[in-house]
C-alpha positions, 0 to 999 in steps of 0.5 A: 287413567279412567275415573269412576264416579262410585261410592268406592274409591276404585282405580286401574291398578299398575305394577306399582300396586303389586304389593297391595294386590298380592295379599288380596289375590292370595286370599281370593285363591284360598277362598277357592281352596287353593294353598296360600302362596304369596310369592306365586301370587306376586309372580302371577301379578307381575306377569300380568303387568309385564305381559299387559294381558289383563286389566285389574281394578283396585278398590280401597276403603275410606282410609286408602287401604286396598280391600278388593279387586277385579281382574279382566282378560281380553278374549277375541271372539270369532263369532262376534268378530270382536273382543270380549272381556272375561271377568275372571276374578272378583274379590272383596276382603271379608272385613269390607263386604256388605258395603257395596264394594263388590257391586262398585267393582262390577260397575267399574268393570262395565264402565272400563269395558265400555270405555275400551270399546268392549261390547260384552263381559263374561264371567263364571261363578260357582253353582252354589254361590247364590249371593254372587249370582243374585248380585250379578243379576241385580246389576243386569248380568244374564245367565247363559242357558245356551252353553256349557263350560267344559274343562280339560286338565293338561297335566302340566 
């Protein structure tokens, strides 16, 4: 189990953490204007752990209560002949913001990727989310000016 030398207690989450992660994932989804769905969030997390297709880091406050998470998904890259990780989700509960937890989660994600031989992390953020963009840039992230992102709904 990796350890992170950061001000925020952060650890790699396991299936045993689903009950702590579920309300955080639900709050994250509501932040992005999705309807609350605790059961759906719980099932999504259970699938991630069962499939082993994501890495989740869980951040806690000084009392040990879960207050934030980051979720990383490995994606093979043909052009680099390596695996990149997409930092798909980053969330800190409103009451825990402004204390460096989000930055520590980003640092822990970088360390975890490095420790696993991953040479590149990628993320997307809303164009209007200037606070997050400033934080990413302050931590060494560089905005990709060469590629656009396109989405296509498959009417599932």
